TILOKE-696825 format. One record per residue (C-alpha): residue number from 1; x, y, z. Coordinates in Angstrom, 1 decimal, decimal comma. Example, Ala and Ser with C-alpha at 12.3 -4.5 7.8 and 13.67 -1.06 7.14 Angstrom:
<nodes>
<node><n>1</n><x>12,3</x><y>-4,5</y><z>7,8</z></node>
<node><n>2</n><x>13,7</x><y>-1,1</y><z>7,1</z></node>
</nodes>
This chain:
<nodes>
<node><n>1</n><x>-10,8</x><y>-105,0</y><z>203,5</z></node>
<node><n>2</n><x>-13,2</x><y>-106,4</y><z>200,5</z></node>
<node><n>3</n><x>-14,4</x><y>-102,8</y><z>199,1</z></node>
<node><n>4</n><x>-12,6</x><y>-100,8</y><z>196,4</z></node>
<node><n>5</n><x>-12,6</x><y>-96,8</y><z>196,7</z></node>
<node><n>6</n><x>-13,8</x><y>-94,8</y><z>193,9</z></node>
<node><n>7</n><x>-15,2</x><y>-91,4</y><z>193,2</z></node>
<node><n>8</n><x>-19,5</x><y>-91,8</y><z>192,2</z></node>
<node><n>9</n><x>-20,5</x><y>-91,6</y><z>188,6</z></node>
<node><n>10</n><x>-23,0</x><y>-89,2</y><z>187,4</z></node>
<node><n>11</n><x>-25,6</x><y>-91,7</y><z>186,8</z></node>
<node><n>12</n><x>-25,1</x><y>-93,5</y><z>189,9</z></node>
<node><n>13</n><x>-28,1</x><y>-90,9</y><z>191,8</z></node>
<node><n>14</n><x>-30,2</x><y>-93,4</y><z>193,2</z></node>
<node><n>15</n><x>-27,1</x><y>-95,2</y><z>194,8</z></node>
<node><n>16</n><x>-26,1</x><y>-91,5</y><z>196,3</z></node>
<node><n>17</n><x>-30,0</x><y>-91,3</y><z>197,6</z></node>
<node><n>18</n><x>-29,9</x><y>-94,4</y><z>199,1</z></node>
<node><n>19</n><x>-26,7</x><y>-94,4</y><z>201,2</z></node>
<node><n>20</n><x>-27,4</x><y>-90,4</y><z>201,9</z></node>
<node><n>21</n><x>-30,7</x><y>-91,4</y><z>203,6</z></node>
<node><n>22</n><x>-29,4</x><y>-94,3</y><z>205,5</z></node>
<node><n>23</n><x>-26,6</x><y>-92,3</y><z>206,9</z></node>
<node><n>24</n><x>-29,8</x><y>-89,7</y><z>208,0</z></node>
<node><n>25</n><x>-31,2</x><y>-92,7</y><z>209,5</z></node>
<node><n>26</n><x>-28,1</x><y>-93,6</y><z>211,6</z></node>
<node><n>27</n><x>-28,8</x><y>-93,0</y><z>215,2</z></node>
<node><n>28</n><x>-26,2</x><y>-90,4</y><z>215,8</z></node>
<node><n>29</n><x>-27,2</x><y>-88,3</y><z>212,3</z></node>
<node><n>30</n><x>-28,2</x><y>-85,7</y><z>214,5</z></node>
<node><n>31</n><x>-24,4</x><y>-84,9</y><z>215,7</z></node>
<node><n>32</n><x>-23,1</x><y>-85,9</y><z>212,3</z></node>
<node><n>33</n><x>-25,2</x><y>-84,2</y><z>209,9</z></node>
<node><n>34</n><x>-27,1</x><y>-81,0</y><z>209,6</z></node>
<node><n>35</n><x>-29,5</x><y>-82,5</y><z>207,0</z></node>
<node><n>36</n><x>-32,4</x><y>-84,5</y><z>208,4</z></node>
<node><n>37</n><x>-33,7</x><y>-87,5</y><z>207,0</z></node>
<node><n>38</n><x>-37,5</x><y>-86,1</y><z>206,7</z></node>
<node><n>39</n><x>-36,3</x><y>-83,2</y><z>204,7</z></node>
<node><n>40</n><x>-34,0</x><y>-85,3</y><z>202,6</z></node>
<node><n>41</n><x>-36,5</x><y>-88,2</y><z>201,8</z></node>
<node><n>42</n><x>-38,8</x><y>-85,5</y><z>200,1</z></node>
<node><n>43</n><x>-36,4</x><y>-84,0</y><z>198,0</z></node>
<node><n>44</n><x>-37,1</x><y>-84,5</y><z>194,2</z></node>
<node><n>45</n><x>-35,2</x><y>-86,7</y><z>192,1</z></node>
<node><n>46</n><x>-33,8</x><y>-84,0</y><z>190,0</z></node>
<node><n>47</n><x>-31,9</x><y>-82,6</y><z>193,3</z></node>
<node><n>48</n><x>-30,5</x><y>-86,3</y><z>193,6</z></node>
<node><n>49</n><x>-29,4</x><y>-86,4</y><z>189,7</z></node>
<node><n>50</n><x>-27,8</x><y>-82,8</y><z>190,1</z></node>
<node><n>51</n><x>-25,8</x><y>-83,6</y><z>193,5</z></node>
<node><n>52</n><x>-24,4</x><y>-87,0</y><z>191,9</z></node>
<node><n>53</n><x>-23,3</x><y>-85,1</y><z>188,8</z></node>
<node><n>54</n><x>-21,8</x><y>-82,3</y><z>190,6</z></node>
<node><n>55</n><x>-19,8</x><y>-84,9</y><z>192,9</z></node>
<node><n>56</n><x>-18,7</x><y>-87,2</y><z>190,1</z></node>
<node><n>57</n><x>-15,6</x><y>-86,9</y><z>188,0</z></node>
<node><n>58</n><x>-17,3</x><y>-85,1</y><z>185,1</z></node>
<node><n>59</n><x>-18,6</x><y>-82,2</y><z>187,9</z></node>
<node><n>60</n><x>-17,3</x><y>-79,0</y><z>188,2</z></node>
<node><n>61</n><x>-14,5</x><y>-80,0</y><z>190,4</z></node>
<node><n>62</n><x>-15,6</x><y>-78,3</y><z>193,4</z></node>
<node><n>63</n><x>-17,1</x><y>-81,2</y><z>195,0</z></node>
<node><n>64</n><x>-16,1</x><y>-84,9</y><z>195,1</z></node>
<node><n>65</n><x>-17,5</x><y>-88,0</y><z>196,6</z></node>
<node><n>66</n><x>-15,9</x><y>-91,3</y><z>196,9</z></node>
<node><n>67</n><x>-17,5</x><y>-94,7</y><z>198,2</z></node>
<node><n>68</n><x>-16,3</x><y>-97,7</y><z>199,2</z></node>
<node><n>69</n><x>-18,1</x><y>-100,4</y><z>196,8</z></node>
<node><n>70</n><x>-18,2</x><y>-104,4</y><z>197,6</z></node>
<node><n>71</n><x>-17,7</x><y>-106,7</y><z>194,9</z></node>
<node><n>72</n><x>-21,5</x><y>-107,0</y><z>194,6</z></node>
<node><n>73</n><x>-21,8</x><y>-103,4</y><z>193,9</z></node>
<node><n>74</n><x>-23,0</x><y>-102,6</y><z>197,1</z></node>
<node><n>75</n><x>-21,7</x><y>-99,4</y><z>198,7</z></node>
<node><n>76</n><x>-20,5</x><y>-99,6</y><z>202,3</z></node>
<node><n>77</n><x>-19,7</x><y>-96,1</y><z>203,1</z></node>
<node><n>78</n><x>-19,1</x><y>-92,4</y><z>201,8</z></node>
<node><n>79</n><x>-17,1</x><y>-89,1</y><z>202,0</z></node>
<node><n>80</n><x>-17,7</x><y>-86,1</y><z>200,5</z></node>
<node><n>81</n><x>-15,3</x><y>-83,0</y><z>200,1</z></node>
<node><n>82</n><x>-15,8</x><y>-79,6</y><z>199,2</z></node>
<node><n>83</n><x>-13,3</x><y>-77,4</y><z>197,8</z></node>
<node><n>84</n><x>-13,0</x><y>-74,1</y><z>199,4</z></node>
<node><n>85</n><x>-11,3</x><y>-70,9</y><z>198,6</z></node>
<node><n>86</n><x>-11,0</x><y>-67,4</y><z>200,9</z></node>
<node><n>87</n><x>-13,1</x><y>-65,5</y><z>198,2</z></node>
<node><n>88</n><x>-15,8</x><y>-68,2</y><z>198,4</z></node>
<node><n>89</n><x>-19,2</x><y>-68,1</y><z>199,9</z></node>
<node><n>90</n><x>-19,3</x><y>-69,5</y><z>203,3</z></node>
<node><n>91</n><x>-21,4</x><y>-73,0</y><z>203,2</z></node>
<node><n>92</n><x>-21,1</x><y>-73,5</y><z>207,1</z></node>
<node><n>93</n><x>-18,5</x><y>-72,0</y><z>209,8</z></node>
<node><n>94</n><x>-16,0</x><y>-69,6</y><z>209,0</z></node>
<node><n>95</n><x>-14,7</x><y>-68,5</y><z>205,7</z></node>
<node><n>96</n><x>-12,0</x><y>-70,4</y><z>204,5</z></node>
<node><n>97</n><x>-8,8</x><y>-68,4</y><z>205,4</z></node>
<node><n>98</n><x>-6,4</x><y>-70,5</y><z>202,9</z></node>
<node><n>99</n><x>-7,2</x><y>-72,8</y><z>199,9</z></node>
<node><n>100</n><x>-8,7</x><y>-75,9</y><z>201,6</z></node>
<node><n>101</n><x>-10,9</x><y>-78,8</y><z>201,5</z></node>
<node><n>102</n><x>-13,7</x><y>-79,3</y><z>203,9</z></node>
<node><n>103</n><x>-14,7</x><y>-82,9</y><z>204,7</z></node>
<node><n>104</n><x>-18,4</x><y>-83,4</y><z>204,6</z></node>
<node><n>105</n><x>-21,0</x><y>-86,2</y><z>204,5</z></node>
<node><n>106</n><x>-19,2</x><y>-89,2</y><z>206,2</z></node>
<node><n>107</n><x>-21,0</x><y>-92,3</y><z>206,7</z></node>
<node><n>108</n><x>-19,9</x><y>-96,2</y><z>206,9</z></node>
<node><n>109</n><x>-22,7</x><y>-98,7</y><z>207,3</z></node>
<node><n>110</n><x>-22,8</x><y>-100,6</y><z>210,6</z></node>
<node><n>111</n><x>-21,5</x><y>-103,6</y><z>209,2</z></node>
<node><n>112</n><x>-18,7</x><y>-102,5</y><z>207,8</z></node>
<node><n>113</n><x>-17,5</x><y>-100,6</y><z>210,6</z></node>
<node><n>114</n><x>-14,1</x><y>-101,6</y><z>211,8</z></node>
<node><n>115</n><x>-13,2</x><y>-103,2</y><z>208,8</z></node>
<node><n>116</n><x>-11,0</x><y>-100,4</y><z>207,2</z></node>
<node><n>117</n><x>-13,4</x><y>-98,4</y><z>205,1</z></node>
<node><n>118</n><x>-13,3</x><y>-95,5</y><z>207,2</z></node>
<node><n>119</n><x>-9,5</x><y>-95,1</y><z>206,6</z></node>
<node><n>120</n><x>-9,6</x><y>-95,9</y><z>202,9</z></node>
<node><n>121</n><x>-12,4</x><y>-93,3</y><z>202,3</z></node>
<node><n>122</n><x>-10,4</x><y>-90,7</y><z>204,5</z></node>
<node><n>123</n><x>-7,1</x><y>-91,8</y><z>202,5</z></node>
<node><n>124</n><x>-8,5</x><y>-91,1</y><z>198,8</z></node>
<node><n>125</n><x>-10,1</x><y>-87,8</y><z>199,9</z></node>
<node><n>126</n><x>-7,1</x><y>-86,5</y><z>201,8</z></node>
<node><n>127</n><x>-4,9</x><y>-87,7</y><z>198,6</z></node>
<node><n>128</n><x>-7,0</x><y>-86,1</y><z>196,0</z></node>
<node><n>129</n><x>-7,1</x><y>-82,9</y><z>198,0</z></node>
<node><n>130</n><x>-3,3</x><y>-83,0</y><z>197,8</z></node>
<node><n>131</n><x>-4,0</x><y>-83,4</y><z>194,1</z></node>
<node><n>132</n><x>-6,2</x><y>-80,3</y><z>193,0</z></node>
<node><n>133</n><x>-4,7</x><y>-77,8</y><z>190,6</z></node>
<node><n>134</n><x>-3,2</x><y>-74,5</y><z>191,9</z></node>
<node><n>135</n><x>-3,5</x><y>-72,5</y><z>194,1</z></node>
<node><n>136</n><x>-2,6</x><y>-75,9</y><z>196,0</z></node>
<node><n>137</n><x>-4,7</x><y>-76,7</y><z>199,1</z></node>
<node><n>138</n><x>-2,5</x><y>-76,0</y><z>202,2</z></node>
<node><n>139</n><x>-5,2</x><y>-78,3</y><z>204,7</z></node>
<node><n>140</n><x>-8,2</x><y>-80,5</y><z>204,8</z></node>
<node><n>141</n><x>-10,6</x><y>-79,4</y><z>207,2</z></node>
<node><n>142</n><x>-13,8</x><y>-80,8</y><z>208,5</z></node>
<node><n>143</n><x>-15,9</x><y>-79,9</y><z>211,8</z></node>
<node><n>144</n><x>-17,0</x><y>-82,3</y><z>214,4</z></node>
<node><n>145</n><x>-19,9</x><y>-81,8</y><z>217,1</z></node>
<node><n>146</n><x>-18,6</x><y>-81,6</y><z>220,7</z></node>
<node><n>147</n><x>-20,5</x><y>-84,6</y><z>221,7</z></node>
<node><n>148</n><x>-19,4</x><y>-87,3</y><z>218,9</z></node>
<node><n>149</n><x>-16,4</x><y>-88,7</y><z>220,5</z></node>
<node><n>150</n><x>-15,7</x><y>-91,6</y><z>218,5</z></node>
<node><n>151</n><x>-15,6</x><y>-89,6</y><z>215,2</z></node>
<node><n>152</n><x>-13,3</x><y>-86,8</y><z>217,0</z></node>
<node><n>153</n><x>-10,9</x><y>-90,0</y><z>218,1</z></node>
<node><n>154</n><x>-10,9</x><y>-91,3</y><z>214,4</z></node>
<node><n>155</n><x>-9,9</x><y>-88,0</y><z>213,0</z></node>
<node><n>156</n><x>-7,2</x><y>-87,6</y><z>215,4</z></node>
<node><n>157</n><x>-5,8</x><y>-90,7</y><z>214,7</z></node>
<node><n>158</n><x>-5,7</x><y>-89,8</y><z>210,9</z></node>
<node><n>159</n><x>-3,8</x><y>-86,8</y><z>211,6</z></node>
<node><n>160</n><x>-6,4</x><y>-84,2</y><z>212,4</z></node>
<node><n>161</n><x>-5,9</x><y>-81,5</y><z>214,9</z></node>
<node><n>162</n><x>-8,1</x><y>-79,1</y><z>216,8</z></node>
<node><n>163</n><x>-7,6</x><y>-75,4</y><z>215,8</z></node>
<node><n>164</n><x>-9,6</x><y>-74,3</y><z>218,5</z></node>
<node><n>165</n><x>-12,1</x><y>-72,6</y><z>216,4</z></node>
<node><n>166</n><x>-15,9</x><y>-73,5</y><z>217,2</z></node>
<node><n>167</n><x>-19,2</x><y>-72,9</y><z>215,5</z></node>
<node><n>168</n><x>-22,4</x><y>-72,8</y><z>216,9</z></node>
<node><n>169</n><x>-24,7</x><y>-75,9</y><z>215,2</z></node>
<node><n>170</n><x>-27,0</x><y>-74,3</y><z>212,6</z></node>
<node><n>171</n><x>-30,4</x><y>-74,2</y><z>213,6</z></node>
<node><n>172</n><x>-30,0</x><y>-74,2</y><z>217,6</z></node>
<node><n>173</n><x>-31,0</x><y>-71,0</y><z>219,4</z></node>
<node><n>174</n><x>-28,2</x><y>-71,6</y><z>221,8</z></node>
<node><n>175</n><x>-24,2</x><y>-71,7</y><z>221,6</z></node>
<node><n>176</n><x>-24,7</x><y>-74,9</y><z>224,2</z></node>
<node><n>177</n><x>-24,3</x><y>-77,1</y><z>221,0</z></node>
<node><n>178</n><x>-21,0</x><y>-76,7</y><z>219,1</z></node>
<node><n>179</n><x>-18,8</x><y>-78,1</y><z>216,6</z></node>
<node><n>180</n><x>-15,4</x><y>-77,7</y><z>216,7</z></node>
<node><n>181</n><x>-12,6</x><y>-77,3</y><z>213,8</z></node>
<node><n>182</n><x>-10,1</x><y>-79,8</y><z>213,0</z></node>
<node><n>183</n><x>-7,6</x><y>-79,9</y><z>210,2</z></node>
<node><n>184</n><x>-4,5</x><y>-81,9</y><z>208,5</z></node>
<node><n>185</n><x>-2,4</x><y>-79,5</y><z>207,1</z></node>
<node><n>186</n><x>-0,5</x><y>-80,4</y><z>204,0</z></node>
<node><n>187</n><x>3,0</x><y>-81,4</y><z>204,3</z></node>
<node><n>188</n><x>4,1</x><y>-78,2</y><z>203,3</z></node>
<node><n>189</n><x>2,1</x><y>-75,7</y><z>205,5</z></node>
<node><n>190</n><x>1,9</x><y>-74,8</y><z>209,2</z></node>
<node><n>191</n><x>-0,9</x><y>-77,1</y><z>211,7</z></node>
<node><n>192</n><x>-3,9</x><y>-75,1</y><z>211,8</z></node>
<node><n>193</n><x>-2,9</x><y>-72,8</y><z>208,8</z></node>
</nodes>
């Protein structure tokens, strides 16, 4: 793998915007993201600046975005994690039952797929989760669309297990489209905690 994995910097809002827009143009974006390209492209620069600041090391510590950066400075992939505590407001899905992080915004450019980028991004995100200050994180959670078999297979390979919890995809009138919860417990916790 010819990429380094690092946290984004607050001043990289333009690159943050560009990779997000690329992700939302991906053919499976409708299965992987709650956002749309049409909505995202209309957001003002201030939105992207705030987003980058919040997900950088200088942010509030509740969001962290990692990127896979090539030697030429290009970004091949990204992953973001949200810190969730049981007392927090619910962003999507069910309220946190334990202190956890929630993986969102996973994307690897087509030309970098199969190169180990996704493994490296997940490793960085999960390792960051275990280093958070007390109260310690008991698990890392994510949701995967029931039709996104490729992503689900990777998550299982990376040690995530389905909890049996399902949520309807926001914005859809029927429960015909669901996402299901998968977790990777910390070494000291029980699976599915």
